Residue frames relative to the residue before (quaternion, step in Angstrom):
aa qw qx qy qz dx dy dz
M 1.0000 0.0000 0.0000 0.0000 0.00 0.00 0.00
P 0.2404 -0.7304 0.6174 0.1662 3.60 -0.65 1.02
S 0.0065 -0.8098 0.5867 -0.0039 3.59 -0.97 0.72
L 0.0053 0.7641 -0.6445 0.0263 3.52 -1.14 0.81
D 0.8237 -0.1905 0.0679 0.5298 3.54 -0.30 1.33
E 0.3615 0.7386 -0.4768 0.3106 3.55 0.73 1.14
E 0.1840 0.8255 -0.5199 0.1198 3.61 1.00 0.70
R 0.5978 0.5713 -0.3629 0.4296 3.61 1.18 -0.41
T 0.8182 0.2902 -0.1063 0.4848 3.59 1.02 -0.77
I 0.5171 0.7050 -0.4104 0.2593 3.59 1.13 -0.54
S 0.6530 0.5178 -0.3338 0.4405 3.60 0.92 -0.78
S 0.6595 0.4956 -0.3091 0.4732 3.59 0.97 -0.83
A 0.6420 0.5293 -0.3240 0.4502 3.58 1.01 -0.82
I 0.6727 0.4881 -0.3002 0.4680 3.60 0.93 -0.87
R 0.6415 0.5131 -0.3284 0.4662 3.59 0.96 -0.82
S 0.6335 0.5278 -0.3221 0.4652 3.57 1.04 -0.80
A 0.6620 0.5045 -0.3042 0.4633 3.58 0.98 -0.84
L 0.6611 0.4967 -0.3080 0.4705 3.59 0.92 -0.86
E 0.6360 0.5080 -0.3252 0.4813 3.56 1.06 -0.74
G 0.6436 0.5233 -0.3234 0.4554 3.58 1.00 -0.77
I 0.6210 0.5307 -0.3324 0.4713 3.57 1.06 -0.74
A 0.6638 0.5004 -0.2993 0.4684 3.57 0.97 -0.87
L 0.6579 0.5093 -0.3102 0.4599 3.60 0.95 -0.86
A 0.6791 0.4728 -0.2862 0.4832 3.59 1.11 -0.67
N 0.3325 -0.7778 0.4704 0.2512 3.57 1.34 -0.17
V 0.5130 0.5887 -0.4508 0.4325 3.55 0.88 1.04
S 0.4378 -0.6423 0.5388 0.3247 3.55 -1.26 0.24
G 0.1607 0.8002 -0.5597 0.1436 3.55 -0.91 0.86
E 0.2419 -0.7494 0.5963 0.1562 3.52 -1.33 0.03
V 0.3667 -0.7150 0.5552 0.2147 3.55 -1.21 0.50
I 0.0993 -0.7859 0.6096 0.0290 3.55 -0.74 1.10
V 0.1298 -0.7796 0.6109 0.0457 3.56 -0.75 1.09
I 0.1775 -0.7620 0.6166 0.0872 3.56 -0.78 1.08
D 0.0417 -0.8793 0.4710 -0.0572 3.53 -0.04 1.33
S 0.0473 -0.7803 0.6236 0.0054 3.53 -1.04 0.94
S 0.3407 0.8076 -0.4280 0.2203 3.55 1.26 0.47
N 0.3122 -0.7093 0.5978 0.2050 3.48 -1.40 0.36
D 0.6331 0.5025 -0.3370 0.4828 3.56 1.29 0.02
G 0.7434 -0.4343 0.2837 0.4222 3.60 -1.15 -0.48
T 0.2594 0.8098 -0.4966 0.1740 3.58 1.23 0.35
R 0.6694 0.5199 -0.3185 0.4244 3.59 0.80 -0.97
K 0.6771 0.5046 -0.3016 0.4427 3.58 0.79 -0.98
I 0.6557 0.5042 -0.3069 0.4707 3.57 0.97 -0.89
A 0.6548 0.5241 -0.3161 0.4434 3.59 0.93 -0.89
E 0.6558 0.4998 -0.3106 0.4729 3.58 0.95 -0.82
Q 0.6482 0.5151 -0.3180 0.4620 3.59 1.00 -0.76
C 0.6823 0.4755 -0.2778 0.4808 3.58 1.16 -0.59
G 0.6176 -0.6016 0.3285 0.3856 3.60 1.25 0.09
A 0.4999 0.6515 -0.4380 0.3659 3.60 1.19 0.26
I 0.4255 -0.6193 0.5834 0.3084 3.52 -1.34 0.37
V 0.1339 -0.8239 0.5491 0.0422 3.59 -0.62 1.10
L 0.1317 -0.7579 0.6364 0.0574 3.54 -0.88 1.05
T 0.2110 -0.7835 0.5743 0.1084 3.56 -0.61 1.12
V 0.0425 0.8030 -0.5874 0.0908 3.56 -0.64 1.18
P 0.5914 -0.5487 0.4316 0.4036 3.61 -1.20 0.35
K 0.5556 -0.5866 0.4665 0.3601 3.56 -1.22 0.43
R 0.1755 0.8186 -0.5203 0.1688 3.58 -0.17 1.31
G 0.7185 -0.4323 0.2608 0.4783 3.59 1.21 0.16
L 0.6463 -0.5646 0.3716 0.3543 3.51 -1.25 0.61
G 0.6669 0.4992 -0.3071 0.4600 3.57 0.90 -0.88
R 0.6404 0.5336 -0.3233 0.4478 3.56 1.00 -0.81
A 0.5958 0.5763 -0.3633 0.4253 3.58 1.08 -0.68
Y 0.6706 0.4834 -0.3036 0.4738 3.59 0.95 -0.82
I 0.6222 0.5310 -0.3369 0.4663 3.57 1.05 -0.72
D 0.6626 0.5110 -0.2999 0.4582 3.57 0.96 -0.90
A 0.6855 0.5098 -0.2854 0.4343 3.58 1.03 -0.77
L 0.5450 0.6879 -0.3875 0.2819 3.57 1.05 -0.75
P 0.6813 0.4860 -0.3266 0.4393 3.68 0.81 -0.80
H 0.6908 0.4868 -0.2735 0.4594 3.60 1.20 -0.43
V 0.5250 0.6422 -0.4144 0.3745 3.59 1.26 -0.12
R 0.1585 -0.8157 0.5532 0.0593 3.59 -0.81 1.02
G 0.6086 0.6014 -0.3482 0.3829 3.56 1.21 -0.36
K 0.5923 -0.5530 0.4498 0.3754 3.53 -1.33 0.21
Y 0.7669 0.2314 -0.1197 0.5866 3.55 1.11 -0.77
V 0.1926 -0.7600 0.6105 0.1121 3.55 -1.23 0.58
I 0.1259 -0.7582 0.6372 0.0565 3.55 -0.84 1.07
M 0.1112 -0.8145 0.5690 0.0225 3.58 -0.75 1.03
G 0.2394 0.7733 -0.5632 0.1660 3.57 -0.95 0.84
D 0.5917 -0.5996 0.4193 0.3386 3.53 -1.25 0.49
A 0.4613 -0.6962 0.4922 0.2455 3.54 -1.25 0.54
D 0.5174 0.6829 -0.3869 0.3409 3.59 1.22 0.33
C 0.4813 -0.7032 0.3977 0.3402 3.60 1.35 0.14
T 0.4285 0.6662 -0.5007 0.3490 3.60 1.11 0.48
Y 0.7075 0.3401 -0.2326 0.5742 3.57 1.29 -0.36
D 0.3346 -0.7408 0.5523 0.1849 3.55 -1.05 0.82
F 0.2751 -0.8053 0.5062 0.1401 3.57 -0.28 1.27
R 0.5096 0.6254 -0.4363 0.3985 3.59 1.21 -0.08
E 0.6182 0.5471 -0.3350 0.4542 3.59 1.29 -0.19
I 0.4490 0.7277 -0.4472 0.2624 3.60 1.20 -0.09
K 0.4741 0.6625 -0.4476 0.3687 3.59 1.23 -0.25
N 0.6420 0.5324 -0.3201 0.4494 3.59 1.02 -0.81
F 0.6414 0.5118 -0.3172 0.4754 3.58 1.07 -0.74
I 0.6646 0.5069 -0.3034 0.4574 3.58 0.92 -0.91
E 0.6226 0.5366 -0.3442 0.4538 3.58 1.02 -0.75
K 0.6461 0.5101 -0.3202 0.4689 3.59 1.01 -0.78
L 0.6542 0.5010 -0.3125 0.4727 3.57 0.96 -0.84
D 0.6324 0.5294 -0.3248 0.4629 3.58 1.05 -0.76
Q 0.6519 0.5200 -0.3064 0.4591 3.59 1.17 -0.61
G 0.6615 -0.5322 0.3005 0.4346 3.57 1.28 -0.06
Y 0.4809 0.6513 -0.4572 0.3681 3.58 1.22 0.08
D 0.3880 -0.7356 0.5163 0.2044 3.57 -1.11 0.74
F 0.7965 0.1022 -0.0017 0.5960 3.55 1.10 -0.77
V 0.0371 -0.8025 0.5948 -0.0290 3.57 -0.75 1.07
L 0.1228 -0.8089 0.5747 0.0173 3.54 -0.68 1.15
G 0.3977 -0.6993 0.5405 0.2463 3.54 -0.96 0.88
S 0.1756 -0.7765 0.5958 0.1062 3.57 -1.18 0.51
R 0.2773 -0.7534 0.5787 0.1436 3.53 -0.64 1.15
I 0.6120 0.5727 -0.3421 0.4247 3.55 1.12 -0.72
K 0.7203 0.4055 -0.2405 0.5088 3.59 0.96 -0.83
G 0.6793 0.4861 -0.2814 0.4722 3.56 1.23 -0.40
V 0.6488 -0.4868 0.4036 0.4234 3.56 -1.05 -0.83
I 0.1319 -0.7759 0.6148 0.0509 3.56 -0.78 1.07
E 0.3895 -0.7393 0.5051 0.2158 3.53 -0.54 1.18
K 0.6116 -0.5663 0.4036 0.3773 3.57 -1.10 0.69
D 0.8421 0.1218 -0.1519 0.5030 3.56 -0.99 1.01
A 0.4506 0.6941 -0.4564 0.3268 3.61 1.22 0.28
M 0.8004 0.1590 -0.0598 0.5749 3.58 1.10 -0.66
P 0.4723 -0.6732 0.4856 0.2966 3.63 -0.82 0.94
P 0.5966 -0.5863 0.4077 0.3661 3.61 -1.02 0.71
L 0.5993 0.5741 -0.3625 0.4241 3.61 1.05 -0.72
H 0.6800 0.4685 -0.2817 0.4887 3.58 0.99 -0.83
R 0.7223 0.4919 -0.2611 0.4100 3.55 0.78 -1.11
Y 0.8127 0.2969 -0.1266 0.4851 3.58 0.85 -0.96
F 0.7599 0.3097 -0.2080 0.5324 3.59 1.23 -0.13
G 0.7462 0.4482 -0.2550 0.4211 3.59 0.44 -1.21
I 0.7280 0.4302 -0.2493 0.4721 3.58 0.68 -1.08
P 0.6930 0.4739 -0.3158 0.4421 3.66 0.73 -0.89
V 0.6834 0.5011 -0.3027 0.4361 3.58 0.89 -0.92
T 0.7103 0.4442 -0.2784 0.4698 3.60 0.76 -0.98
T 0.6221 0.5275 -0.3423 0.4664 3.59 1.08 -0.66
W 0.6395 0.5184 -0.3230 0.4669 3.58 0.98 -0.82
I 0.6460 0.5231 -0.3270 0.4495 3.60 0.93 -0.86
L 0.6686 0.4878 -0.3107 0.4674 3.60 0.88 -0.90
N 0.6512 0.5104 -0.3224 0.4598 3.59 0.93 -0.85
A 0.6541 0.5099 -0.3147 0.4618 3.59 1.02 -0.79
L 0.6750 0.5040 -0.2964 0.4500 3.58 0.97 -0.82
L 0.8213 0.2675 -0.0956 0.4947 3.56 0.86 -0.99
R 0.4055 -0.7346 0.4533 0.3007 3.58 1.32 0.06
T 0.3841 0.6877 -0.5090 0.3469 3.55 0.91 0.97
K 0.3359 -0.7523 0.5371 0.1808 3.58 -1.30 0.14
F 0.2429 0.7773 -0.5396 0.2137 3.57 0.95 0.83
S 0.3222 -0.7513 0.5449 0.1867 3.55 -1.23 0.50
D 0.8048 0.1003 -0.0185 0.5847 3.60 1.19 -0.47
I 0.0929 -0.8545 0.5097 0.0379 3.57 0.28 1.26
H 0.6781 0.5030 -0.2937 0.4482 3.61 1.21 -0.28
C 0.3874 0.7271 -0.4910 0.2831 3.59 1.21 0.05
G 0.3725 -0.7725 0.4789 0.1875 3.57 -0.77 1.06
L 0.6445 0.4762 -0.3323 0.4974 3.58 1.22 -0.22
R 0.2194 0.7721 -0.5514 0.2272 3.55 -0.45 1.24
A 0.1799 -0.7842 0.5883 0.0806 3.55 -1.25 0.40
A 0.0288 0.7812 -0.6230 0.0291 3.54 -1.23 0.55
T 0.5193 -0.5622 0.5090 0.3940 3.52 -1.24 0.29
L 0.5988 -0.5770 0.4057 0.3795 3.57 -1.09 0.63
T 0.6199 0.5542 -0.3353 0.4430 3.59 1.03 -0.78
S 0.6809 0.4835 -0.2872 0.4692 3.58 0.91 -0.91
L 0.6394 0.5329 -0.3263 0.4481 3.55 0.99 -0.82
K 0.6545 0.4944 -0.3124 0.4792 3.58 1.01 -0.74
K 0.6224 0.5475 -0.3398 0.4442 3.59 1.03 -0.73
M 0.6120 0.5800 -0.3496 0.4084 3.57 1.07 -0.71
S 0.1353 -0.8301 0.5296 0.1100 3.59 1.14 -0.57
L 0.0305 -0.8586 0.5116 -0.0122 3.55 0.74 1.12
K 0.1616 -0.7944 0.5823 0.0614 3.54 -1.07 0.86
S 0.5697 0.6408 -0.3766 0.3506 3.58 1.12 -0.62
Q 0.3299 -0.7750 0.5183 0.1480 3.52 -0.98 0.94
S 0.7979 0.2837 -0.1170 0.5189 3.58 1.10 -0.59
W 0.8512 -0.1349 0.1012 0.4970 3.56 -1.14 -0.73
E 0.6249 0.5978 -0.3421 0.3674 3.59 1.05 -0.68
Y 0.4133 0.7046 -0.4780 0.3229 3.59 1.27 -0.08
A 0.6084 0.5942 -0.3537 0.3895 3.58 1.04 -0.83
S 0.7044 0.4380 -0.2602 0.4942 3.56 0.89 -0.94
E 0.6212 0.5537 -0.3557 0.4255 3.58 0.98 -0.76
M 0.6485 0.5154 -0.3282 0.4540 3.60 0.94 -0.80
V 0.6745 0.4856 -0.2981 0.4694 3.58 0.93 -0.90
V 0.6380 0.5282 -0.3250 0.4564 3.58 0.97 -0.87
K 0.7255 0.4410 -0.2613 0.4593 3.57 0.78 -0.99
S 0.5692 0.5580 -0.3974 0.4546 3.60 1.13 -0.44
S 0.6595 0.4876 -0.2974 0.4888 3.57 1.13 -0.68
L 0.6691 0.5064 -0.3055 0.4501 3.59 0.90 -0.92
L 0.6986 0.4461 -0.2573 0.4967 3.56 1.09 -0.74
R 0.3474 -0.7627 0.4672 0.2817 3.54 1.39 -0.13
L 0.1807 0.7868 -0.5585 0.1909 3.53 0.91 0.96
N 0.4922 -0.6234 0.5172 0.3189 3.53 -1.21 0.56
S 0.0049 -0.8548 0.5142 -0.0699 3.56 -0.11 1.32
A 0.0805 -0.7771 0.6232 0.0367 3.53 -1.25 0.57
E 0.2094 -0.7534 0.6105 0.1261 3.54 -1.30 0.37
I 0.0454 -0.8106 0.5838 -0.0010 3.59 -0.85 0.94
P 0.5116 -0.6563 0.4559 0.3158 3.61 -1.03 0.74
I 0.0714 -0.7922 0.6057 0.0238 3.56 -1.09 0.74
H 0.4817 -0.6125 0.5301 0.3344 3.54 -1.36 0.06
F 0.1195 -0.7789 0.6128 0.0590 3.53 -0.99 0.86
H 0.1877 -0.8255 0.5296 0.0530 3.56 -0.58 1.21
K 0.5361 -0.6083 0.4727 0.3451 3.55 -1.22 0.49
D 0.6748 -0.5077 0.3555 0.4007 3.54 -1.24 0.41
T 0.5696 -0.5743 0.4727 0.3497 3.51 -1.20 0.65
E 0.5883 -0.5944 0.4117 0.3620 3.57 -1.01 0.81
G 0.7836 0.2873 -0.2434 0.4941 3.54 -0.83 1.03
R 0.6535 0.4877 -0.3207 0.4819 3.58 1.25 -0.25
E 0.1982 -0.7640 0.6052 0.1033 3.56 -1.03 0.83
S 0.4885 -0.6831 0.4553 0.2958 3.58 -0.80 0.99
H 0.6291 -0.5599 0.3889 0.3734 3.54 -1.24 0.50
H 0.5996 0.5485 -0.3693 0.4509 3.59 1.09 -0.60
K 0.6671 0.4838 -0.3049 0.4775 3.59 0.95 -0.83
R 0.6261 0.5346 -0.3434 0.4521 3.58 1.02 -0.74
A 0.7160 0.4650 -0.2519 0.4557 3.58 0.99 -0.85
G 0.6008 -0.5805 0.3617 0.4138 3.59 1.21 -0.32
W 0.7296 -0.4742 0.2862 0.4012 3.56 -1.31 0.33
F 0.6658 0.5339 -0.3122 0.4174 3.59 1.08 -0.66
S 0.4964 0.7129 -0.4060 0.2838 3.60 1.19 -0.49
P 0.6780 0.4728 -0.3240 0.4602 3.67 0.81 -0.85
W 0.6442 0.5176 -0.3260 0.4591 3.59 1.03 -0.76
H 0.6367 0.5135 -0.3220 0.4766 3.56 1.04 -0.78
A 0.6368 0.5267 -0.3275 0.4580 3.59 0.99 -0.84
G 0.6593 0.5042 -0.3094 0.4641 3.58 0.97 -0.83
W 0.6503 0.5307 -0.3120 0.4451 3.57 1.00 -0.85
V 0.7032 0.4508 -0.2880 0.4683 3.61 0.81 -0.93
N 0.6030 0.5332 -0.3665 0.4666 3.60 1.15 -0.48
L 0.6349 0.5102 -0.3259 0.4800 3.57 1.02 -0.74
K 0.6044 0.5654 -0.3478 0.4405 3.56 1.05 -0.78
V 0.6516 0.5133 -0.3131 0.4625 3.59 0.90 -0.91
M 0.6529 0.5178 -0.3185 0.4519 3.59 0.91 -0.91
F 0.7004 0.4817 -0.2803 0.4459 3.57 0.81 -1.00
L 0.6813 0.4977 -0.2983 0.4463 3.59 0.93 -0.86
H 0.7231 0.4185 -0.2454 0.4917 3.58 1.13 -0.56
A 0.7098 0.3958 -0.2673 0.5177 3.58 1.23 0.20
P 0.0375 0.8374 -0.5441 0.0355 3.63 0.66 1.03
N 0.5811 0.5812 -0.3845 0.4203 3.58 1.11 -0.55
Q 0.7354 0.4103 -0.2295 0.4880 3.56 0.86 -1.00
M 0.7331 0.4455 -0.2397 0.4545 3.58 0.99 -0.80
I 0.8040 0.2624 -0.1169 0.5207 3.60 1.06 -0.67
V 0.7495 0.4352 -0.2497 0.4319 3.60 0.58 -1.15
K 0.6980 0.4693 -0.2922 0.4552 3.62 0.75 -0.98
P 0.6434 0.4748 -0.3454 0.4912 3.65 0.91 -0.70
G 0.6045 0.5676 -0.3529 0.4334 3.57 1.09 -0.67
F 0.6710 0.4794 -0.2967 0.4815 3.58 0.90 -0.91
F 0.6155 0.5501 -0.3461 0.4458 3.58 1.06 -0.72
F 0.7083 0.4488 -0.2690 0.4739 3.59 0.78 -1.02
L 0.6268 0.5311 -0.3448 0.4540 3.60 1.03 -0.73
T 0.6678 0.4949 -0.2980 0.4695 3.59 0.91 -0.90
L 0.6578 0.5020 -0.3089 0.4689 3.57 0.93 -0.89
G 0.6652 0.5163 -0.3079 0.4429 3.58 0.92 -0.87
L 0.6700 0.4837 -0.3051 0.4733 3.58 0.89 -0.89
A 0.6240 0.5422 -0.3422 0.4466 3.59 1.05 -0.74
L 0.6613 0.5107 -0.3118 0.4524 3.59 0.93 -0.85
I 0.6634 0.4815 -0.3009 0.4874 3.58 1.15 -0.58
L 0.7498 0.4394 -0.2297 0.4382 3.57 0.73 -1.10
M 0.5831 0.5943 -0.3841 0.3990 3.59 1.15 -0.46
Q 0.6905 0.4422 -0.2770 0.5010 3.59 1.26 -0.24
V 0.1669 0.8090 -0.5387 0.1660 3.58 1.10 0.73
N 0.7576 0.3474 -0.1914 0.5183 3.60 0.99 -0.80
G 0.6966 -0.4635 0.2670 0.4781 3.57 1.19 0.42
P 0.7234 -0.4177 0.3096 0.4543 3.58 -1.30 0.02
F 0.0090 0.7855 -0.6187 0.0039 3.57 -1.17 0.59
T 0.3539 -0.7449 0.5383 0.1736 3.53 -1.28 0.46
V 0.0751 -0.7564 0.6490 0.0310 3.53 -1.06 0.88
G 0.8077 -0.0633 -0.0059 0.5861 3.55 -0.30 1.26
S 0.7881 -0.2616 0.2209 0.5115 3.54 -0.71 -1.09
I 0.6185 0.5495 -0.3333 0.4521 3.59 1.31 0.03
T 0.1616 -0.7777 0.6029 0.0738 3.57 -0.84 1.02
F 0.2341 -0.7671 0.5860 0.1155 3.52 -0.71 1.13
S 0.1625 0.7827 -0.5745 0.1760 3.54 -0.48 1.27
A 0.8363 -0.2061 0.1409 0.4880 3.55 -1.23 -0.53
S 0.6122 0.5638 -0.3600 0.4215 3.61 1.02 -0.72
F 0.6745 0.4719 -0.2975 0.4836 3.59 0.99 -0.76
M 0.6146 0.5230 -0.3583 0.4694 3.58 1.10 -0.57
M 0.6260 0.5180 -0.3398 0.4736 3.59 1.06 -0.68
L 0.6234 0.5182 -0.3280 0.4851 3.56 1.09 -0.75
G 0.6403 0.5222 -0.3120 0.4690 3.56 1.04 -0.80
L 0.6160 0.5421 -0.3323 0.4651 3.56 1.08 -0.76
A 0.6640 0.5013 -0.3002 0.4666 3.58 0.93 -0.91
F 0.6607 0.5051 -0.3069 0.4627 3.60 0.92 -0.91
S 0.6543 0.5256 -0.3166 0.4421 3.58 0.95 -0.87
V 0.6594 0.4942 -0.3068 0.4763 3.59 0.93 -0.87
L 0.6382 0.5227 -0.3214 0.4649 3.58 0.97 -0.87
G 0.6834 0.4982 -0.2885 0.4489 3.58 0.86 -0.96
F 0.6703 0.4965 -0.3026 0.4611 3.57 0.90 -0.91
S 0.6342 0.5242 -0.3243 0.4667 3.59 1.07 -0.75
C 0.6355 0.5299 -0.3255 0.4576 3.58 0.99 -0.82
I 0.6483 0.5234 -0.3203 0.4508 3.57 0.92 -0.88
Q 0.6613 0.5062 -0.3070 0.4606 3.58 0.94 -0.87
M 0.6695 0.4901 -0.3043 0.4680 3.58 0.93 -0.87
G 0.6332 0.5317 -0.3288 0.4563 3.56 1.05 -0.75
I 0.6375 0.5250 -0.3213 0.4634 3.56 1.01 -0.82
L 0.6523 0.5021 -0.3147 0.4727 3.57 0.97 -0.84
A 0.6381 0.5277 -0.3275 0.4551 3.58 1.00 -0.80
Y 0.6457 0.5181 -0.3088 0.4683 3.58 0.99 -0.85
T 0.7649 0.4592 -0.2145 0.3976 3.50 0.70 -1.20
F 0.8281 0.2768 -0.1039 0.4763 3.56 0.86 -0.92
S 0.5912 0.4906 -0.4058 0.4950 3.57 1.16 0.53
G 0.6918 -0.4687 0.3450 0.4274 3.55 -1.29 0.04
L 0.4712 0.7002 -0.4356 0.3131 3.58 1.26 -0.19
R 0.5992 0.5797 -0.3800 0.4007 3.59 1.05 -0.58
D 0.5918 0.5658 -0.3694 0.4395 3.59 1.24 -0.32
F 0.7173 0.4511 -0.2441 0.4716 3.57 1.23 -0.38
Y 0.8032 -0.1416 0.0878 0.5719 3.56 0.91 -0.75
E 0.2891 -0.7542 0.5789 0.1114 3.50 -1.25 0.65
N 0.1200 -0.7604 0.6202 0.1506 3.56 -1.13 0.44
R 0.6905 -0.5289 0.3088 0.3849 3.53 -1.23 0.50
I 0.6163 0.5660 -0.3568 0.4153 3.58 1.05 -0.73
T 0.7215 0.4339 -0.2641 0.4706 3.57 0.73 -1.03
K 0.6137 0.5454 -0.3528 0.4488 3.59 1.07 -0.65
C 0.6681 0.4853 -0.2982 0.4788 3.59 0.95 -0.87
L 0.6170 0.5496 -0.3493 0.4418 3.57 1.01 -0.75
R 0.6973 0.4751 -0.2875 0.4532 3.57 0.81 -0.97
Q 0.6895 0.4818 -0.2822 0.4614 3.57 1.09 -0.64
Y 0.8470 0.2306 -0.0598 0.4753 3.57 0.83 -0.97
F 0.6447 0.5416 -0.3352 0.4227 3.61 1.14 -0.46
T 0.0176 -0.8046 0.5924 -0.0372 3.56 -0.51 1.21
Y 0.6943 -0.4564 0.3469 0.4351 3.55 -1.28 0.23
T 0.6786 0.5005 -0.2936 0.4504 3.59 0.87 -0.98
K 0.6649 0.4998 -0.3108 0.4599 3.58 0.87 -0.92
G 0.6475 0.5275 -0.3212 0.4464 3.57 0.97 -0.82
M 0.6652 0.4985 -0.2988 0.4687 3.54 0.97 -0.86
I 0.6394 0.5249 -0.3264 0.4573 3.59 1.01 -0.79
V 0.6748 0.4899 -0.2982 0.4645 3.59 0.86 -0.97
G 0.6799 0.4929 -0.2965 0.4548 3.59 0.88 -0.93
S 0.6741 0.4914 -0.2972 0.4646 3.60 0.90 -0.88
T 0.6344 0.5305 -0.3281 0.4565 3.59 1.01 -0.81
S 0.6507 0.5088 -0.3095 0.4710 3.56 0.92 -0.90
F 0.6528 0.5204 -0.3097 0.4551 3.57 0.95 -0.90
L 0.6935 0.4800 -0.2855 0.4551 3.61 0.83 -0.96
L 0.6403 0.5051 -0.3312 0.4745 3.60 0.95 -0.77
G 0.6379 0.5265 -0.3228 0.4601 3.55 1.04 -0.77
V 0.6339 0.5257 -0.3258 0.4644 3.57 1.00 -0.81
I 0.6383 0.5258 -0.3286 0.4562 3.60 0.97 -0.83
L 0.6839 0.4779 -0.2907 0.4684 3.60 0.85 -0.95
A 0.6701 0.4904 -0.3044 0.4668 3.59 0.95 -0.83
S 0.6061 0.5706 -0.3557 0.4250 3.60 1.10 -0.62
I 0.5662 0.5974 -0.3841 0.4183 3.57 1.13 -0.60
L 0.6308 0.5336 -0.3317 0.4555 3.57 1.04 -0.79
I 0.6467 0.5222 -0.3241 0.4518 3.59 0.95 -0.81
L 0.6541 0.5058 -0.3100 0.4692 3.58 0.99 -0.83
Q 0.6619 0.4886 -0.3118 0.4753 3.58 0.96 -0.85
W 0.6216 0.5507 -0.3268 0.4511 3.53 1.02 -0.85
H 0.6750 0.4864 -0.2894 0.4734 3.57 0.96 -0.86
S 0.6856 0.5001 -0.2866 0.4446 3.59 0.90 -0.93
Q 0.7301 0.3857 -0.2311 0.5145 3.62 1.17 -0.50
N 0.5674 -0.6359 0.3651 0.3747 3.54 1.14 0.75
Y 0.6484 -0.5773 0.2902 0.4027 3.49 0.98 0.99
K 0.5822 0.5045 -0.4061 0.4916 3.55 1.03 0.90
L 0.0367 -0.7956 0.6046 -0.0044 3.57 -0.96 0.92
A 0.4344 -0.6998 0.5052 0.2574 3.56 -0.91 0.93
F 0.7788 -0.1161 0.0864 0.6104 3.56 1.04 -0.77
I 0.4833 -0.6408 0.5125 0.3051 3.54 -1.31 0.35
P 0.4144 -0.7154 0.4970 0.2637 3.64 -0.64 1.04
W 0.6035 -0.5936 0.3979 0.3536 3.57 -1.11 0.73
Y 0.6682 0.5267 -0.3166 0.4195 3.59 0.96 -0.83
V 0.5917 0.5509 -0.3696 0.4581 3.57 1.19 -0.42
V 0.6372 0.5006 -0.3152 0.4940 3.59 1.02 -0.84
L 0.6315 0.5164 -0.3297 0.4752 3.56 1.04 -0.77
G 0.6289 0.5352 -0.3303 0.4571 3.57 1.05 -0.72
I 0.6324 0.5129 -0.3275 0.4793 3.58 0.99 -0.82
L 0.6428 0.5250 -0.3157 0.4600 3.54 1.02 -0.85
M 0.6578 0.5091 -0.3104 0.4601 3.59 1.00 -0.82
I 0.5966 0.5435 -0.3581 0.4694 3.59 1.12 -0.61
I 0.6687 0.4903 -0.2930 0.4760 3.56 0.92 -0.95
F 0.6501 0.5128 -0.3172 0.4624 3.58 0.93 -0.92
G 0.6393 0.5427 -0.3283 0.4348 3.58 0.95 -0.85
I 0.6687 0.4823 -0.2965 0.4820 3.56 0.94 -0.91
Q 0.6472 0.5220 -0.3192 0.4548 3.59 0.99 -0.85
I 0.6537 0.5111 -0.3214 0.4562 3.59 0.95 -0.85
I 0.6437 0.5160 -0.3249 0.4625 3.59 0.96 -0.82
L 0.6797 0.4780 -0.2897 0.4750 3.60 0.91 -0.92
F 0.6305 0.5250 -0.3271 0.4689 3.58 1.01 -0.83
N 0.6398 0.5350 -0.3174 0.4513 3.55 0.98 -0.86
L 0.6572 0.5076 -0.3112 0.4622 3.58 0.96 -0.87
V 0.6688 0.4877 -0.3013 0.4734 3.60 0.92 -0.92
Y 0.6404 0.5378 -0.3147 0.4491 3.56 0.96 -0.91
Q 0.7035 0.4620 -0.2724 0.4663 3.58 0.85 -0.95
V 0.5977 0.5428 -0.3615 0.4663 3.61 1.11 -0.61
F 0.6625 0.5001 -0.3056 0.4665 3.59 0.94 -0.88
L 0.6164 0.5587 -0.3522 0.4288 3.57 1.04 -0.71
L 0.6120 0.5616 -0.3485 0.4343 3.57 1.17 -0.51
T 0.7670 0.3761 -0.1790 0.4881 3.58 1.14 -0.64
V 0.6840 0.4517 -0.2883 0.4950 3.60 1.16 -0.52
P 0.3748 -0.7557 0.4875 0.2254 3.60 -0.67 1.03
F 0.0281 0.7583 -0.6501 0.0393 3.54 -0.78 1.09
T 0.1982 -0.7691 0.5955 0.1203 3.54 -1.12 0.66
R 0.2640 -0.7542 0.5800 0.1582 3.54 -1.16 0.56
S 0.3901 -0.7360 0.5102 0.2138 3.55 -0.80 1.08
S 0.6982 -0.4625 0.3339 0.4326 3.56 -1.28 0.11
S 0.6529 0.5076 -0.3091 0.4696 3.56 1.22 -0.52
G 0.5858 -0.5987 0.3628 0.4085 3.55 1.29 -0.13
E 0.5234 0.6416 -0.4181 0.3737 3.59 1.24 -0.12
V 0.3593 -0.7395 0.5359 0.1919 3.54 -0.98 0.94
H 0.0910 -0.7897 0.6057 0.0344 3.57 -1.00 0.88
């Protein structure tokens, strides 16, 4: 339980947790990660909790600080404000006993007490951010921000959490998906704040919920380069090449739209944008901590087969072929007294190949520079890790 100035609720929260442990018929302990300036620590110790005193560094950081002190096989996580009922942890433990690695509570599927959640959170913040994460990672969660959750200690360590603040919630869900953990979601009860207690969002001001939503989105986007960068890249590259190659037989008209040089220029722009996105996505996959969570075939093949020499050969070949195709336009331009009725598709393709060639050479240089600093190991079978 992370706590920050929760002397009004900490005793009830600890008693609820101890009762939940007894109802689940398991042995356990309550660890409070405290950054309070009030009497929270003293009350927690009197109630039988283990208290870790840490600097005020954020909710996510509290869980990171607590991890080395966890001795149990399972970890139940929840706030110390009594909005969650720890007597329900039996349901989480049963799921973990069934073989699940990560179990997330759902307030949306459960019961939300009247006035327990602001309408902005219930009908906008939670549904929208949950939908975005599900769309990015093809998951089916209903409430990714629920603070009551459970995981095996092994799975929690595998997640290697980095988030310092509210975004820890999304990071855990994202990494449970990337690690392909066996995950489940169970309905819970969500209670309104104890009389006299003000939520941390209210204490921080009106902007706090918006900031929490923004940093959660940041975590989702940074951990999904395939969906955010690579897939859009392939889309734009395919669309761009189609706009160029569809004019192999010259300009043509469909309805009121004439496909001519202007559309080929648009195709050129889309192709360059798409190819650049793919390269950036590959770099994001390969040289960030994401490679510790999941691999795709492109980056795996690159690490196995893409060498400095091969990259230079491919880039130079593309550049030279592009120069040859583009030179044809110059010859035609000269032979027609410097007048052209239209630009042939293969000339635009040649310009594109020149750009691709330069991009491949530059990408190769950046890729090889990173290889000098990022530690990779090679197994006995020759596979790079």
